[in-house]
Every structure is written in structure tokens, then in C-alpha cells.
N, C-alpha and C positions, 0 to 999 in steps of 0.2 A: 203607967207603971211598967218599968223594964222587966223583961223576961230573963230569967236566969239561963245561962248556957251550960250544958252538961260538960263535965270535964272529959278529957280524952279516955280516962279509965272508965267512966260511966258509959260513954259511947261504945267503947270496945266490949264491955259486958253486955250491953243491950244488943249490939250486932251479933255476938257469939250466941246469945240466947235465941235470937230469931233464926239464925243459921241452923242451930241444932234442932230447934222446933220444927222448921221446914223440912229438914232432912228426915227426922223421925216420921213425921206425918207422911211424907212422900214415900218413903221406903215401906211403911206399913200399907199404905193404900196400893202400892205396886205389888206387894206381896198378895194382897187380897185379890187383885186382878188376875195375877198369874195362878194363884191356887184355884180360883173359880174356873178359869180356862182349862186347867189341868184336870179338874173334876168333870169337865164336859159341859159346863154351863155355856149357853149361847152368849155371844158378844152383843148383847142388846143395849137399850139406852141406859139402863142403870149401870152396867159395867162400863160403858163408854164414858159416862159422867165420872165414874170413880177413877178411870185412867186419866181423864182431863184434869181432875183435881189433884191427882198425884204429880202430874206434869207441872201444874201450877205450883205445888209445893217445891219442886226442884227449882223453878224460876224464882220463887220467893227467897230460897236459900241463896241463890246465885246473886240476887240483888243486894242482899245484905253482906255478901261476901265482898262485893264492890265497895260498900260503905266501910267494912273492916279494913280493906286495902287503903282507903282514904285515911283512916285514923292512923294506920301504920306510917303512911307517908308523912303526916303531920308530926308524929312522934320522932321520926328520923330527922325532920326539918328542925324541930325543937332541940334535939340532942346535938345537932350540927352547930347551932347558934351558940350553945354554951361553951 
């Protein structure tokens, strides 16, 4: 059975949702790390893991930003063909 391919608009919305979700999660976790360090908490394993997950959130958002750029290139190519 053939699989349905998402439209450019669907791909754009999907990428934007993932970018915003990754950024919100990364910013919140980054804030948690900074707030804990400012309060004098030691930079132990738990806080290191939180910082690593925040960095992963930024990486996640950056990955889907690349996908959004690919969608924009495809939209421009489709507009130039018309």
C-alpha cells in the first residue's frame, strides 16, 4: 500500500512545532540550571544531566530548522516553476 506524502504546508507546520517545542524545553531547562547554580547548588550529576538535555533541546531545534530550510527551498523551486 503506498504511503501518503505530507504536503509542504504540513511539513512546515510539523517543523515549526518541533522547533518551538525544542526551544521552549531547552530555554526552560537552561533557566533551571542557571537558577540552581545562582542559588548555590553544586554542579552535580543531576544538574549536569539537566544541562545536557537542554543542549540536546537546542540541537533538536537546530535539526528541524534545517528541515524547515529544505521546505522553504522546495517552496521557492515550486514557485519558480510556475
